[in-house]
N, C-alpha and C positions, 0 to 999 in steps of 0.2 A: 261150406266148411273151409276156415283160414287155416292155413298151417302156419306156421312159426319157427324158426331156426335161430337160436343164437349162435356167436361165436364171438371170439376177441379176448378169451378168457385164458388164463396162464400164472405162471409163477411171478412173482415181483416182491421185490422188498419192500418193509415197510417204509411210507413215505412217499412211495412210486407212483406211477397211473396206470390204469386203462382204460381204454373205451372198449365197451361191450354194444354189439349190435344185434337186432332183432328183423330177422328181414321176414318178411310176407311173402305167402303165394295162396293159390287157390281163389281168394277174394284180396279185393283192393284195403289194405292195412287203412287206410282213410277211414273206414265204415265204422272203425272200432278205438274205444278208449281202450289206450295201452298202459299194463302196469309192470313193473319188474319187482322180483320177490326176491328172496333168498331162502336157503337151510341149510343150516351145519349138520354134521352128525349128530344124533341124539338130539337135536332141538328143533322146535316147533318151525314152521314155514313162516317168515317175517314179511312182512309188506316194507319194500325199500322206495318206489319212487311211482308216479302216476303223471300219464298226461292225456288230455283231452282229445278226443277224433283231430278235429281243428289245430293242435297244440297252440291255441290262447288261454289253455289253464293249466300250469304243470305243478306239482308239489313234491316233498321228499318228505321222509320219516326223520323226525326230530336227531336218530343216532347217525344221521349222513349228511344232517342238511348241513349246508355250506361246505361240502365234500364233494358229493356225488350230482350230475345235473342231468335231468331227462331231455332229451328234444326229439324232435322227428323230422322225417324229411318223405313225405309223403310221396311226392314224384318219385322217390326209389323205392318206396313201399318198405321203409324200414325205418326205426325207434332205435336211439341212441339209449345209452347210459354210461357217461362220461366220469371216470371214477378218481379223483385226486387224491392224494394225501391217505393214501390207503394204510390200516391198522391191520395186525393181526387177527382181532375179533371181526375184520371184512371176509375175511376165509369162510367160503361157502359154495354152493350151486345157485348161480344166479338161474332166475328162468324170468322168460316175458310172458304176459297172458295179455290175450283179449276178450275185451269186454264188452256185448252186445248192447250197447244200453237201450235199446227197443225193447227188450226183453224183459224188462224191469220197472216198476212200478215209480221205484225213485229216479227222479230228473236229472239227478244230478250230474256233472260233466266228468266228476273225477271222483273213484271209490278207490277206499283202500281196504275194501271188503274182499277178499279172494276167490268168497263161494260169488259173487258177481262177476268173475272172469271164466268163461267158461272155455277158451281156448287154451293150450299151452303148449310151450316148445320143450324140448328135451334138456336143455340147462346147458352151461357151460360150467366149468369148474375155474373157481378162483383162489388163489393161495396166495397168502400175502406170509412173508417169513421176516423174523423178528431180527 
C-alpha cells in the first residue's frame, strides 16, 4: 500500500501562487496514476487534475484549466500541483490520490473518477483571501 503526504498549502492573496507537493512512500509512485482533488466545507469533493503514471498524459478540470498545472518527478516519488492566479473560490482542502490502474477494467491512462483512486493523503489546506 502506498502512503501519500501533501504539503505546500497555506494562505495567499487572490492572484498569488502556490505549489503543492504529493510525496509517496511504501510504494514507488511511478506505479500509479495520480489525481488532485479538493473539497470546500459543505461542498462535494471535486476533481482538479490528474496525471498518468508515466507523466505522458495530464489533464485538469475546466475550473482550473490555464491556471493549475500537474506534473510529476518519479525519481523523487513526488507529484506537484502548481497553482497560479489563485481565486477565493479555490479555497479548499486539497488531496492527492493514487489510482491503481491495474485494478480496473478501464484502461484509460487518466481518470477523473474519484472512486478509481484507492489511496489518499491527509490533505493540505489552501486558503485564498480576497
